N, C-alpha and C positions, 0 to 999 in steps of 0.2 A: 444425514442430510444437512446439519449443522456445520460439521467439520468440512463438507464440501463447499460451502459458501466462504468458509474462512481460508480454504487454499485455494480459492479461486485466482488470488494473485499469482500463484504458482503456473497456473495453467497457460497463462498468456505467453509465457517463454516459448511453448511449442509452435506459437505463430511465427516465430522469427526465424531468420537465417543466421547461420553462424558467421562470427566475426572475431578477430582477435583485438585484444587491447593489451599493449605491452608486448613482451616477445613470448609468453608461455600461457598466457590466459585465453581461454576459448569460451566464449558464452553467446548465448542467441543475440541477435541485433534487437533492440527495442527501439521503439520510438513512441514515447508516451509525452504527448504535446503539453508543454507547460507555458505558463506566460513570463518566464523569467528570462534573463539574458541569455544570448547565443551559447557563451561559455558554459552557463550554469545548466542549460538544456543537454549539452554533450555529457556533462558528469551525471546529471540527472537519468539519462538513458542508461549509463554504464552502471549506475548504482541500482536501478530498477532490474536489471539483468542479474546483479549480484544478488539480490533479494529474490527473484525467481529461482535462482540457483542454491538457495538455502545458505548463503554466505552471509548471514546476518551480521556478523561484526564488521565485515568488510563493506558491506552495504551501508552500515550506519557512518562509517568512515568516509564514504562517498558522499552521502547526504551532507554531511558536514562541509566536504569540500564544495558542494553545491551553494550551502550557506555562505562559505569564504569568497565564492564568485558573485554572489548576490544575496546580501544578508536580507532582502525583501522577499525573498522566495519561500513564502509560508508553506507552500506545498512540500517542500523538502522534509518538514516535520511529519507530514503523513508517512513518508517512506522510512522516516526514523522510528515513529511509532509503531508501523506494521512491523518492522524489523525488530524492535524491543519485544514484541509477542513471541518471536522464534518460531520454532518448529510447530507448525499447526497439527501434524500428526503425532506429536508427542503426547503419551497419556499424562492424566493426572491436572491438578490445579496448578495454576501458575502461581510462582513465588510472589510475596508481597512487594518486595523491593522491584522485582520485574514489572509488576503492575503499575507501582507508583511512578516509576520512570517512564513508562508508556503513556500514563495520564499526564505527566508533566509535559512530554513532547507533543501529544494531541493539543495540550492547552497553549504551548508555545506557538504552534501552528497558528491556532486561532488569534493569539495576540498579535503575531506579525501580520495577520490577514492575508488569507489567500487573495490571488488578484482577479479570479474569475468565480462566478458561481459553481462550476463544474470542479475546480479545485475546492471550494469550500464544501461541497457535497463530500468528497473524498474525506477530508479531514472530519467531518460531522459522522462520517460513517465509522472511521476508526476509533472514533472517541468512545464509540459504543462498546469496544472490547474492554473499556477501562472504567466507564462510568459506574460510580459509586460502588467500586468493586469490593469494599470492605463489608456491604450490606447486600450486594445484589449476586446471586449465585452466577458461577461461571456460565452454566448453560443458557442462561438467561441473556446474559450479555453476549453470548455467541449468536443466539436467535436475534438479537437486536442488530448486530453488524450484519448478518444475513439479511436481514429485511432492509436495512438502509442500503446494502450493495445493490439489493434487487431494484430498489428505488432509484439508484443511480443508473444503473443499467437500463431502466425503462425510459428514463428521462434522456439518456444519450445513447439511444439505440444505434446509431453509426459509428459510434467511436469504439474502435476494436480494444482500446485500452481497458474498457470498463468490462470487469467480470463480477458476477457471472452474467452471462448473455441471458436476457429473457427467453423464453419458449414461446413458439407460436401454438395454436389449439391442438395440432398434432404431436406436442411434445418436442419438436426439433428446435435446436438453438437458432435464433435470428440474428 
C-alpha cells in the first residue's frame, strides 16, 4: 500500500497520448499545469514525462532546464526531489547521500517559494520522503508521503495531475 502511493507519480503517464520529443524519444504527453513561464511549462511537461518513464537523471536535467527558463519556478524542485528518490520499486533503504540530496532539493523548492498553494502542496508532500531521514524510518516517511499525497488529491479532486486519486465509497477512483 505504501509503495502504491509512492509510485503514483508513475501512474499518470498512462493517461497520456504518445508524442515525440526530438527525433528518437517517445514519451507520453503530459500536461501538469504550473504557474511558471510558458517555456518553463513545456520543459516541465517533458520532464514529468521522463520522470513517469523512470528516466530519473534525464528528468533532473530537464527540471534544471525549467529553472534555467524560470529561476522562480519553485515547483521544478518538486520534480528534482521526486527524481532523487529514484525507482520506487527498488527494494531496500535509500542511500544517505541520495536522501541528503533529495532533502536539499525539496528545501530549495520551499526557499524559492512555489507560486501557488497547489505547488506548495506538492513540495510539502515530497519533503515527507526526506524529513528527518537520519532518525525516521523509511517506512514511516513513505507513509507520511502517501498521506500527504492523499490530502493533495482530496483537495484538488478535479486535477488529473494529482495521484493517487481518492476513492469513492465503493472503492472506485474519482
